[in-house]
LOVOFI-34809 format. One record per residue: residue number from 1; chain; x, y, z of N, C-alpha, C in turn. Coordinates in nm, 2 decimals. Layout:
# residues N
<lodo><num>NUM</num><cadena>A</cadena><n_X>X</n_X><n_Y>Y</n_Y><n_Z>Z</n_Z><ca_X>X</ca_X><ca_Y>Y</ca_Y><ca_Z>Z</ca_Z><c_X>X</c_X><c_Y>Y</c_Y><c_Z>Z</c_Z></lodo>
...
This chain:
# residues 82
<lodo><num>1</num><cadena>A</cadena><n_X>6.58</n_X><n_Y>-1.29</n_Y><n_Z>0.33</n_Z><ca_X>6.47</ca_X><ca_Y>-1.33</ca_Y><ca_Z>0.48</ca_Z><c_X>6.40</c_X><c_Y>-1.20</c_Y><c_Z>0.55</c_Z></lodo>
<lodo><num>2</num><cadena>A</cadena><n_X>6.22</n_X><n_Y>-1.21</n_Y><n_Z>0.50</n_Z><ca_X>6.23</ca_X><ca_Y>-1.12</ca_Y><ca_Z>0.61</ca_Z><c_X>6.21</c_X><c_Y>-1.17</c_Y><c_Z>0.70</c_Z></lodo>
<lodo><num>3</num><cadena>A</cadena><n_X>6.08</n_X><n_Y>-1.05</n_Y><n_Z>0.83</n_Z><ca_X>6.09</ca_X><ca_Y>-1.10</ca_Y><ca_Z>0.98</ca_Z><c_X>6.00</c_X><c_Y>-1.22</c_Y><c_Z>0.92</c_Z></lodo>
<lodo><num>4</num><cadena>A</cadena><n_X>5.83</n_X><n_Y>-1.22</n_Y><n_Z>0.88</n_Z><ca_X>5.74</ca_X><ca_Y>-1.25</ca_Y><ca_Z>0.87</ca_Z><c_X>5.77</c_X><c_Y>-1.45</c_Y><c_Z>0.82</c_Z></lodo>
<lodo><num>5</num><cadena>A</cadena><n_X>5.90</n_X><n_Y>-1.46</n_Y><n_Z>0.68</n_Z><ca_X>5.97</ca_X><ca_Y>-1.56</ca_Y><ca_Z>0.68</ca_Z><c_X>6.04</c_X><c_Y>-1.63</c_Y><c_Z>0.73</c_Z></lodo>
<lodo><num>6</num><cadena>A</cadena><n_X>6.14</n_X><n_Y>-1.54</n_Y><n_Z>0.84</n_Z><ca_X>6.22</ca_X><ca_Y>-1.58</ca_Y><ca_Z>0.97</ca_Z><c_X>6.16</c_X><c_Y>-1.67</c_Y><c_Z>1.06</c_Z></lodo>
<lodo><num>7</num><cadena>A</cadena><n_X>5.97</n_X><n_Y>-1.55</n_Y><n_Z>1.05</n_Z><ca_X>5.96</ca_X><ca_Y>-1.66</ca_Y><ca_Z>1.19</ca_Z><c_X>5.87</c_X><c_Y>-1.82</c_Y><c_Z>1.07</c_Z></lodo>
<lodo><num>8</num><cadena>A</cadena><n_X>5.84</n_X><n_Y>-1.80</n_Y><n_Z>1.00</n_Z><ca_X>5.78</ca_X><ca_Y>-1.96</ca_Y><ca_Z>0.97</ca_Z><c_X>5.89</c_X><c_Y>-2.04</c_Y><c_Z>0.97</c_Z></lodo>
<lodo><num>9</num><cadena>A</cadena><n_X>6.01</n_X><n_Y>-1.96</n_Y><n_Z>0.89</n_Z><ca_X>6.08</ca_X><ca_Y>-2.12</ca_Y><ca_Z>0.92</ca_Z><c_X>6.12</c_X><c_Y>-2.16</c_Y><c_Z>1.04</c_Z></lodo>
<lodo><num>10</num><cadena>A</cadena><n_X>6.11</n_X><n_Y>-2.02</n_Y><n_Z>1.15</n_Z><ca_X>6.19</ca_X><ca_Y>-2.11</ca_Y><ca_Z>1.26</ca_Z><c_X>6.01</c_X><c_Y>-2.20</c_Y><c_Z>1.36</c_Z></lodo>
<lodo><num>11</num><cadena>A</cadena><n_X>5.90</n_X><n_Y>-2.17</n_Y><n_Z>1.35</n_Z><ca_X>5.80</ca_X><ca_Y>-2.21</ca_Y><ca_Z>1.33</ca_Z><c_X>5.83</c_X><c_Y>-2.39</c_Y><c_Z>1.31</c_Z></lodo>
<lodo><num>12</num><cadena>A</cadena><n_X>5.86</n_X><n_Y>-2.37</n_Y><n_Z>1.15</n_Z><ca_X>5.80</ca_X><ca_Y>-2.47</ca_Y><ca_Z>1.09</ca_Z><c_X>5.92</c_X><c_Y>-2.62</c_Y><c_Z>1.11</c_Z></lodo>
<lodo><num>13</num><cadena>A</cadena><n_X>6.03</n_X><n_Y>-2.59</n_Y><n_Z>1.15</n_Z><ca_X>6.12</ca_X><ca_Y>-2.58</ca_Y><ca_Z>1.29</ca_Z><c_X>6.14</c_X><c_Y>-2.68</c_Y><c_Z>1.35</c_Z></lodo>
<lodo><num>14</num><cadena>A</cadena><n_X>6.07</n_X><n_Y>-2.59</n_Y><n_Z>1.43</n_Z><ca_X>6.02</ca_X><ca_Y>-2.67</ca_Y><ca_Z>1.59</ca_Z><c_X>5.91</c_X><c_Y>-2.75</c_Y><c_Z>1.62</c_Z></lodo>
<lodo><num>15</num><cadena>A</cadena><n_X>5.77</n_X><n_Y>-2.69</n_Y><n_Z>1.47</n_Z><ca_X>5.69</ca_X><ca_Y>-2.83</ca_Y><ca_Z>1.43</ca_Z><c_X>5.79</c_X><c_Y>-2.97</c_Y><c_Z>1.45</c_Z></lodo>
<lodo><num>16</num><cadena>A</cadena><n_X>5.85</n_X><n_Y>-2.94</n_Y><n_Z>1.44</n_Z><ca_X>5.91</ca_X><ca_Y>-3.09</ca_Y><ca_Z>1.38</ca_Z><c_X>6.00</c_X><c_Y>-3.15</c_Y><c_Z>1.48</c_Z></lodo>
<lodo><num>17</num><cadena>A</cadena><n_X>6.00</n_X><n_Y>-3.10</n_Y><n_Z>1.59</n_Z><ca_X>6.09</ca_X><ca_Y>-3.18</ca_Y><ca_Z>1.72</ca_Z><c_X>6.04</c_X><c_Y>-3.24</c_Y><c_Z>1.81</c_Z></lodo>
<lodo><num>18</num><cadena>A</cadena><n_X>6.09</n_X><n_Y>-3.36</n_Y><n_Z>1.88</n_Z><ca_X>6.07</ca_X><ca_Y>-3.48</ca_Y><ca_Z>1.83</ca_Z><c_X>6.11</c_X><c_Y>-3.42</c_Y><c_Z>2.05</c_Z></lodo>
<lodo><num>19</num><cadena>A</cadena><n_X>6.20</n_X><n_Y>-3.39</n_Y><n_Z>2.10</n_Z><ca_X>6.34</ca_X><ca_Y>-3.40</ca_Y><ca_Z>2.15</ca_Z><c_X>6.23</c_X><c_Y>-3.35</c_Y><c_Z>2.23</c_Z></lodo>
<lodo><num>20</num><cadena>A</cadena><n_X>6.20</n_X><n_Y>-3.37</n_Y><n_Z>2.41</n_Z><ca_X>6.13</ca_X><ca_Y>-3.26</ca_Y><ca_Z>2.52</ca_Z><c_X>6.19</c_X><c_Y>-3.21</c_Y><c_Z>2.57</c_Z></lodo>
<lodo><num>21</num><cadena>A</cadena><n_X>6.31</n_X><n_Y>-3.27</n_Y><n_Z>2.56</n_Z><ca_X>6.47</ca_X><ca_Y>-3.13</ca_Y><ca_Z>2.65</ca_Z><c_X>6.51</c_X><c_Y>-3.03</c_Y><c_Z>2.60</c_Z></lodo>
<lodo><num>22</num><cadena>A</cadena><n_X>6.45</n_X><n_Y>-3.07</n_Y><n_Z>2.43</n_Z><ca_X>6.48</ca_X><ca_Y>-2.95</ca_Y><ca_Z>2.40</ca_Z><c_X>6.34</c_X><c_Y>-2.87</c_Y><c_Z>2.35</c_Z></lodo>
<lodo><num>23</num><cadena>A</cadena><n_X>6.23</n_X><n_Y>-2.89</n_Y><n_Z>2.37</n_Z><ca_X>6.19</ca_X><ca_Y>-2.77</ca_Y><ca_Z>2.36</ca_Z><c_X>6.22</c_X><c_Y>-2.73</c_Y><c_Z>2.48</c_Z></lodo>
<lodo><num>24</num><cadena>A</cadena><n_X>6.16</n_X><n_Y>-2.77</n_Y><n_Z>2.61</n_Z><ca_X>6.15</ca_X><ca_Y>-2.71</ca_Y><ca_Z>2.75</ca_Z><c_X>6.31</c_X><c_Y>-2.62</c_Y><c_Z>2.73</c_Z></lodo>
<lodo><num>25</num><cadena>A</cadena><n_X>6.43</n_X><n_Y>-2.63</n_Y><n_Z>2.62</n_Z><ca_X>6.50</ca_X><ca_Y>-2.56</ca_Y><ca_Z>2.66</ca_Z><c_X>6.46</c_X><c_Y>-2.38</c_Y><c_Z>2.56</c_Z></lodo>
<lodo><num>26</num><cadena>A</cadena><n_X>6.42</n_X><n_Y>-2.45</n_Y><n_Z>2.49</n_Z><ca_X>6.36</ca_X><ca_Y>-2.36</ca_Y><ca_Z>2.34</ca_Z><c_X>6.26</c_X><c_Y>-2.32</c_Y><c_Z>2.49</c_Z></lodo>
<lodo><num>27</num><cadena>A</cadena><n_X>6.14</n_X><n_Y>-2.33</n_Y><n_Z>2.59</n_Z><ca_X>6.03</ca_X><ca_Y>-2.28</ca_Y><ca_Z>2.52</ca_Z><c_X>6.11</c_X><c_Y>-2.15</c_Y><c_Z>2.67</c_Z></lodo>
<lodo><num>28</num><cadena>A</cadena><n_X>6.19</n_X><n_Y>-2.24</n_Y><n_Z>2.79</n_Z><ca_X>6.31</ca_X><ca_Y>-2.19</ca_Y><ca_Z>2.87</ca_Z><c_X>6.30</c_X><c_Y>-2.01</c_Y><c_Z>2.82</c_Z></lodo>
<lodo><num>29</num><cadena>A</cadena><n_X>6.43</n_X><n_Y>-2.04</n_Y><n_Z>2.73</n_Z><ca_X>6.47</ca_X><ca_Y>-1.91</ca_Y><ca_Z>2.57</ca_Z><c_X>6.37</c_X><c_Y>-1.80</c_Y><c_Z>2.60</c_Z></lodo>
<lodo><num>30</num><cadena>A</cadena><n_X>6.27</n_X><n_Y>-1.82</n_Y><n_Z>2.49</n_Z><ca_X>6.12</ca_X><ca_Y>-1.77</ca_Y><ca_Z>2.50</ca_Z><c_X>6.08</c_X><c_Y>-1.69</c_Y><c_Z>2.65</c_Z></lodo>
<lodo><num>31</num><cadena>A</cadena><n_X>6.08</n_X><n_Y>-1.75</n_Y><n_Z>2.70</n_Z><ca_X>6.04</ca_X><ca_Y>-1.71</ca_Y><ca_Z>2.88</ca_Z><c_X>6.12</c_X><c_Y>-1.63</c_Y><c_Z>2.89</c_Z></lodo>
<lodo><num>32</num><cadena>A</cadena><n_X>6.24</n_X><n_Y>-1.61</n_Y><n_Z>2.84</n_Z><ca_X>6.35</ca_X><ca_Y>-1.53</ca_Y><ca_Z>2.95</ca_Z><c_X>6.38</c_X><c_Y>-1.56</c_Y><c_Z>3.05</c_Z></lodo>
<lodo><num>33</num><cadena>A</cadena><n_X>6.39</n_X><n_Y>-1.72</n_Y><n_Z>3.04</n_Z><ca_X>6.40</ca_X><ca_Y>-1.80</ca_Y><ca_Z>3.22</ca_Z><c_X>6.54</c_X><c_Y>-1.86</c_Y><c_Z>3.23</c_Z></lodo>
<lodo><num>34</num><cadena>A</cadena><n_X>6.60</n_X><n_Y>-1.82</n_Y><n_Z>3.12</n_Z><ca_X>6.75</ca_X><ca_Y>-1.94</ca_Y><ca_Z>3.11</ca_Z><c_X>6.90</c_X><c_Y>-1.83</c_Y><c_Z>3.17</c_Z></lodo>
<lodo><num>35</num><cadena>A</cadena><n_X>6.96</n_X><n_Y>-1.87</n_Y><n_Z>3.19</n_Z><ca_X>7.10</ca_X><ca_Y>-1.84</ca_Y><ca_Z>3.35</ca_Z><c_X>7.12</c_X><c_Y>-1.80</c_Y><c_Z>3.23</c_Z></lodo>
<lodo><num>36</num><cadena>A</cadena><n_X>7.18</n_X><n_Y>-1.59</n_Y><n_Z>3.24</n_Z><ca_X>7.20</ca_X><ca_Y>-1.55</ca_Y><ca_Z>3.15</ca_Z><c_X>7.35</c_X><c_Y>-1.47</c_Y><c_Z>3.25</c_Z></lodo>
<lodo><num>37</num><cadena>A</cadena><n_X>7.33</n_X><n_Y>-1.48</n_Y><n_Z>3.35</n_Z><ca_X>7.48</ca_X><ca_Y>-1.42</ca_Y><ca_Z>3.46</ca_Z><c_X>7.48</c_X><c_Y>-1.45</c_Y><c_Z>3.58</c_Z></lodo>
<lodo><num>38</num><cadena>A</cadena><n_X>7.52</n_X><n_Y>-1.52</n_Y><n_Z>3.62</n_Z><ca_X>7.60</ca_X><ca_Y>-1.49</ca_Y><ca_Z>3.81</ca_Z><c_X>7.68</c_X><c_Y>-1.40</c_Y><c_Z>3.92</c_Z></lodo>
<lodo><num>39</num><cadena>A</cadena><n_X>7.62</n_X><n_Y>-1.31</n_Y><n_Z>4.01</n_Z><ca_X>7.62</ca_X><ca_Y>-1.26</ca_Y><ca_Z>4.12</ca_Z><c_X>7.81</c_X><c_Y>-1.30</c_Y><c_Z>4.12</c_Z></lodo>
<lodo><num>40</num><cadena>A</cadena><n_X>7.80</n_X><n_Y>-1.20</n_Y><n_Z>4.25</n_Z><ca_X>7.97</ca_X><ca_Y>-1.22</ca_Y><ca_Z>4.24</ca_Z><c_X>8.03</c_X><c_Y>-1.35</c_Y><c_Z>4.38</c_Z></lodo>
<lodo><num>41</num><cadena>A</cadena><n_X>7.86</n_X><n_Y>-1.41</n_Y><n_Z>4.46</n_Z><ca_X>7.88</ca_X><ca_Y>-1.56</ca_Y><ca_Z>4.53</ca_Z><c_X>7.85</c_X><c_Y>-1.65</c_Y><c_Z>4.46</c_Z></lodo>
<lodo><num>42</num><cadena>A</cadena><n_X>7.78</n_X><n_Y>-1.65</n_Y><n_Z>4.34</n_Z><ca_X>7.75</ca_X><ca_Y>-1.77</ca_Y><ca_Z>4.24</ca_Z><c_X>7.57</c_X><c_Y>-1.77</c_Y><c_Z>4.22</c_Z></lodo>
<lodo><num>43</num><cadena>A</cadena><n_X>7.53</n_X><n_Y>-1.71</n_Y><n_Z>4.26</n_Z><ca_X>7.37</ca_X><ca_Y>-1.71</ca_Y><ca_Z>4.21</ca_Z><c_X>7.40</c_X><c_Y>-1.71</c_Y><c_Z>4.09</c_Z></lodo>
<lodo><num>44</num><cadena>A</cadena><n_X>7.28</n_X><n_Y>-1.72</n_Y><n_Z>3.98</n_Z><ca_X>7.24</ca_X><ca_Y>-1.78</ca_Y><ca_Z>3.90</ca_Z><c_X>7.18</c_X><c_Y>-1.63</c_Y><c_Z>3.87</c_Z></lodo>
<lodo><num>45</num><cadena>A</cadena><n_X>7.14</n_X><n_Y>-1.55</n_Y><n_Z>3.72</n_Z><ca_X>7.05</ca_X><ca_Y>-1.45</ca_Y><ca_Z>3.72</ca_Z><c_X>6.95</c_X><c_Y>-1.50</c_Y><c_Z>3.55</c_Z></lodo>
<lodo><num>46</num><cadena>A</cadena><n_X>6.84</n_X><n_Y>-1.50</n_Y><n_Z>3.63</n_Z><ca_X>6.74</ca_X><ca_Y>-1.53</ca_Y><ca_Z>3.48</ca_Z><c_X>6.77</c_X><c_Y>-1.38</c_Y><c_Z>3.34</c_Z></lodo>
<lodo><num>47</num><cadena>A</cadena><n_X>6.74</n_X><n_Y>-1.38</n_Y><n_Z>3.27</n_Z><ca_X>6.73</ca_X><ca_Y>-1.22</ca_Y><ca_Z>3.22</ca_Z><c_X>6.70</c_X><c_Y>-1.08</c_Y><c_Z>3.28</c_Z></lodo>
<lodo><num>48</num><cadena>A</cadena><n_X>6.56</n_X><n_Y>-1.12</n_Y><n_Z>3.31</n_Z><ca_X>6.50</ca_X><ca_Y>-1.06</ca_Y><ca_Z>3.42</ca_Z><c_X>6.57</c_X><c_Y>-1.02</c_Y><c_Z>3.53</c_Z></lodo>
<lodo><num>49</num><cadena>A</cadena><n_X>6.64</n_X><n_Y>-1.13</n_Y><n_Z>3.62</n_Z><ca_X>6.64</ca_X><ca_Y>-1.12</ca_Y><ca_Z>3.73</ca_Z><c_X>6.79</c_X><c_Y>-1.03</c_Y><c_Z>3.69</c_Z></lodo>
<lodo><num>50</num><cadena>A</cadena><n_X>6.94</n_X><n_Y>-1.07</n_Y><n_Z>3.60</n_Z><ca_X>6.99</ca_X><ca_Y>-0.94</ca_Y><ca_Z>3.60</ca_Z><c_X>6.99</c_X><c_Y>-0.81</c_Y><c_Z>3.60</c_Z></lodo>
<lodo><num>51</num><cadena>A</cadena><n_X>6.87</n_X><n_Y>-0.76</n_Y><n_Z>3.49</n_Z><ca_X>6.79</ca_X><ca_Y>-0.66</ca_Y><ca_Z>3.46</ca_Z><c_X>6.80</c_X><c_Y>-0.56</c_Y><c_Z>3.55</c_Z></lodo>
<lodo><num>52</num><cadena>A</cadena><n_X>6.73</n_X><n_Y>-0.65</n_Y><n_Z>3.66</n_Z><ca_X>6.70</ca_X><ca_Y>-0.59</ca_Y><ca_Z>3.79</ca_Z><c_X>6.84</c_X><c_Y>-0.57</c_Y><c_Z>3.87</c_Z></lodo>
<lodo><num>53</num><cadena>A</cadena><n_X>6.87</n_X><n_Y>-0.66</n_Y><n_Z>3.89</n_Z><ca_X>7.02</ca_X><ca_Y>-0.61</ca_Y><ca_Z>3.95</ca_Z><c_X>7.09</c_X><c_Y>-0.54</c_Y><c_Z>3.92</c_Z></lodo>
<lodo><num>54</num><cadena>A</cadena><n_X>7.13</n_X><n_Y>-0.49</n_Y><n_Z>3.82</n_Z><ca_X>7.22</ca_X><ca_Y>-0.43</ca_Y><ca_Z>3.76</ca_Z><c_X>7.11</c_X><c_Y>-0.29</c_Y><c_Z>3.76</c_Z></lodo>
<lodo><num>55</num><cadena>A</cadena><n_X>6.96</n_X><n_Y>-0.24</n_Y><n_Z>3.79</n_Z><ca_X>6.92</ca_X><ca_Y>-0.12</ca_Y><ca_Z>3.83</ca_Z><c_X>6.94</c_X><c_Y>-0.12</c_Y><c_Z>3.95</c_Z></lodo>
<lodo><num>56</num><cadena>A</cadena><n_X>6.95</n_X><n_Y>-0.22</n_Y><n_Z>4.02</n_Z><ca_X>6.92</ca_X><ca_Y>-0.19</ca_Y><ca_Z>4.15</ca_Z><c_X>7.09</c_X><c_Y>-0.21</c_Y><c_Z>4.20</c_Z></lodo>
<lodo><num>57</num><cadena>A</cadena><n_X>7.18</n_X><n_Y>-0.17</n_Y><n_Z>4.15</n_Z><ca_X>7.36</ca_X><ca_Y>-0.21</ca_Y><ca_Z>4.22</ca_Z><c_X>7.35</c_X><c_Y>0.00</c_Y><c_Z>4.14</c_Z></lodo>
<lodo><num>58</num><cadena>A</cadena><n_X>7.31</n_X><n_Y>0.01</n_Y><n_Z>3.95</n_Z><ca_X>7.29</ca_X><ca_Y>0.17</ca_Y><ca_Z>3.92</ca_Z><c_X>7.25</c_X><c_Y>0.24</c_Y><c_Z>4.06</c_Z></lodo>
<lodo><num>59</num><cadena>A</cadena><n_X>7.14</n_X><n_Y>0.18</n_Y><n_Z>4.14</n_Z><ca_X>7.03</ca_X><ca_Y>0.33</ca_Y><ca_Z>4.22</ca_Z><c_X>7.12</c_X><c_Y>0.28</c_Y><c_Z>4.33</c_Z></lodo>
<lodo><num>60</num><cadena>A</cadena><n_X>7.19</n_X><n_Y>0.17</n_Y><n_Z>4.39</n_Z><ca_X>7.24</ca_X><ca_Y>0.26</ca_Y><ca_Z>4.45</ca_Z><c_X>7.36</c_X><c_Y>0.33</c_Y><c_Z>4.47</c_Z></lodo>
<lodo><num>61</num><cadena>A</cadena><n_X>7.48</n_X><n_Y>0.35</n_Y><n_Z>4.37</n_Z><ca_X>7.57</ca_X><ca_Y>0.41</ca_Y><ca_Z>4.32</ca_Z><c_X>7.54</c_X><c_Y>0.56</c_Y><c_Z>4.32</c_Z></lodo>
<lodo><num>62</num><cadena>A</cadena><n_X>7.39</n_X><n_Y>0.55</n_Y><n_Z>4.27</n_Z><ca_X>7.37</ca_X><ca_Y>0.71</ca_Y><ca_Z>4.27</ca_Z><c_X>7.23</c_X><c_Y>0.70</c_Y><c_Z>4.38</c_Z></lodo>
<lodo><num>63</num><cadena>A</cadena><n_X>7.24</n_X><n_Y>0.67</n_Y><n_Z>4.54</n_Z><ca_X>7.23</ca_X><ca_Y>0.73</ca_Y><ca_Z>4.67</ca_Z><c_X>7.28</c_X><c_Y>0.71</c_Y><c_Z>4.70</c_Z></lodo>
<lodo><num>64</num><cadena>A</cadena><n_X>7.53</n_X><n_Y>0.72</n_Y><n_Z>4.64</n_Z><ca_X>7.57</ca_X><ca_Y>0.74</ca_Y><ca_Z>4.71</ca_Z><c_X>7.66</c_X><c_Y>0.63</c_Y><c_Z>4.77</c_Z></lodo>
<lodo><num>65</num><cadena>A</cadena><n_X>7.64</n_X><n_Y>0.49</n_Y><n_Z>4.73</n_Z><ca_X>7.76</ca_X><ca_Y>0.34</ca_Y><ca_Z>4.78</ca_Z><c_X>7.86</c_X><c_Y>0.40</c_Y><c_Z>4.73</c_Z></lodo>
<lodo><num>66</num><cadena>A</cadena><n_X>7.97</n_X><n_Y>0.34</n_Y><n_Z>4.79</n_Z><ca_X>8.12</ca_X><ca_Y>0.34</ca_Y><ca_Z>4.73</ca_Z><c_X>8.14</c_X><c_Y>0.25</c_Y><c_Z>4.63</c_Z></lodo>
<lodo><num>67</num><cadena>A</cadena><n_X>8.22</n_X><n_Y>0.28</n_Y><n_Z>4.54</n_Z><ca_X>8.28</ca_X><ca_Y>0.22</ca_Y><ca_Z>4.44</ca_Z><c_X>8.41</c_X><c_Y>0.24</c_Y><c_Z>4.44</c_Z></lodo>
<lodo><num>68</num><cadena>A</cadena><n_X>8.47</n_X><n_Y>0.19</n_Y><n_Z>4.38</n_Z><ca_X>8.64</ca_X><ca_Y>0.16</ca_Y><ca_Z>4.38</ca_Z><c_X>8.73</c_X><c_Y>0.18</c_Y><c_Z>4.22</c_Z></lodo>
<lodo><num>69</num><cadena>A</cadena><n_X>8.81</n_X><n_Y>0.20</n_Y><n_Z>4.22</n_Z><ca_X>8.83</ca_X><ca_Y>0.25</ca_Y><ca_Z>4.12</ca_Z><c_X>8.87</c_X><c_Y>0.07</c_Y><c_Z>4.07</c_Z></lodo>
<lodo><num>70</num><cadena>A</cadena><n_X>8.96</n_X><n_Y>0.07</n_Y><n_Z>3.97</n_Z><ca_X>9.03</ca_X><ca_Y>-0.08</ca_Y><ca_Z>3.91</ca_Z><c_X>9.16</c_X><c_Y>-0.05</c_Y><c_Z>4.01</c_Z></lodo>
<lodo><num>71</num><cadena>A</cadena><n_X>9.20</n_X><n_Y>0.00</n_Y><n_Z>4.01</n_Z><ca_X>9.35</ca_X><ca_Y>0.00</ca_Y><ca_Z>4.05</ca_Z><c_X>9.34</c_X><c_Y>-0.02</c_Y><c_Z>4.24</c_Z></lodo>
<lodo><num>72</num><cadena>A</cadena><n_X>9.27</n_X><n_Y>0.03</n_Y><n_Z>4.23</n_Z><ca_X>9.17</ca_X><ca_Y>0.00</ca_Y><ca_Z>4.44</ca_Z><c_X>9.16</c_X><c_Y>-0.21</c_Y><c_Z>4.44</c_Z></lodo>
<lodo><num>73</num><cadena>A</cadena><n_X>9.04</n_X><n_Y>-0.20</n_Y><n_Z>4.27</n_Z><ca_X>9.05</ca_X><ca_Y>-0.32</ca_Y><ca_Z>4.31</ca_Z><c_X>9.12</c_X><c_Y>-0.44</c_Y><c_Z>4.30</c_Z></lodo>
<lodo><num>74</num><cadena>A</cadena><n_X>9.24</n_X><n_Y>-0.37</n_Y><n_Z>4.19</n_Z><ca_X>9.38</ca_X><ca_Y>-0.46</ca_Y><ca_Z>4.15</ca_Z><c_X>9.44</c_X><c_Y>-0.49</c_Y><c_Z>4.32</c_Z></lodo>
<lodo><num>75</num><cadena>A</cadena><n_X>9.46</n_X><n_Y>-0.38</n_Y><n_Z>4.39</n_Z><ca_X>9.55</ca_X><ca_Y>-0.28</ca_Y><ca_Z>4.48</ca_Z><c_X>9.48</c_X><c_Y>-0.43</c_Y><c_Z>4.59</c_Z></lodo>
<lodo><num>76</num><cadena>A</cadena><n_X>9.33</n_X><n_Y>-0.46</n_Y><n_Z>4.64</n_Z><ca_X>9.29</ca_X><ca_Y>-0.54</ca_Y><ca_Z>4.77</ca_Z><c_X>9.26</c_X><c_Y>-0.69</c_Y><c_Z>4.67</c_Z></lodo>
<lodo><num>77</num><cadena>A</cadena><n_X>9.32</n_X><n_Y>-0.67</n_Y><n_Z>4.55</n_Z><ca_X>9.28</ca_X><ca_Y>-0.87</ca_Y><ca_Z>4.53</ca_Z><c_X>9.43</c_X><c_Y>-0.94</c_Y><c_Z>4.57</c_Z></lodo>
<lodo><num>78</num><cadena>A</cadena><n_X>9.57</n_X><n_Y>-0.83</n_Y><n_Z>4.52</n_Z><ca_X>9.65</ca_X><ca_Y>-0.83</ca_Y><ca_Z>4.56</ca_Z><c_X>9.69</c_X><c_Y>-0.89</c_Y><c_Z>4.65</c_Z></lodo>
<lodo><num>79</num><cadena>A</cadena><n_X>9.70</n_X><n_Y>-0.76</n_Y><n_Z>4.75</n_Z><ca_X>9.73</ca_X><ca_Y>-0.75</ca_Y><ca_Z>4.86</ca_Z><c_X>9.66</c_X><c_Y>-0.90</c_Y><c_Z>4.94</c_Z></lodo>
<lodo><num>80</num><cadena>A</cadena><n_X>9.51</n_X><n_Y>-0.94</n_Y><n_Z>4.91</n_Z><ca_X>9.44</ca_X><ca_Y>-0.97</ca_Y><ca_Z>4.97</ca_Z><c_X>9.50</c_X><c_Y>-1.16</c_Y><c_Z>4.99</c_Z></lodo>
<lodo><num>81</num><cadena>A</cadena><n_X>9.64</n_X><n_Y>-1.22</n_Y><n_Z>4.85</n_Z><ca_X>9.68</ca_X><ca_Y>-1.30</ca_Y><ca_Z>4.85</ca_Z><c_X>9.86</c_X><c_Y>-1.30</c_Y><c_Z>4.91</c_Z></lodo>
<lodo><num>82</num><cadena>A</cadena><n_X>9.86</n_X><n_Y>-1.21</n_Y><n_Z>4.96</n_Z><ca_X>10.00</ca_X><ca_Y>-1.22</ca_Y><ca_Z>4.98</ca_Z><c_X>9.99</c_X><c_Y>-1.29</c_Y><c_Z>5.16</c_Z></lodo>
């Protein structure tokens, strides 16, 4: 099945949907506004917010932000549990 046939097949399926909630969910996915990830403090992130979040982290690191090795993170976690 080529790309155009695939699109037509999906369009035909969407045209028969009677469930408004399902249509809202499809719209959310197509608009990129679905929750893709969460921050460490539990804030939900959409696709665009996630990309911006990762880019800001990369920029912070490039500008000298403190980073930690896996071993340092493990030690910090294990020390906080004692």
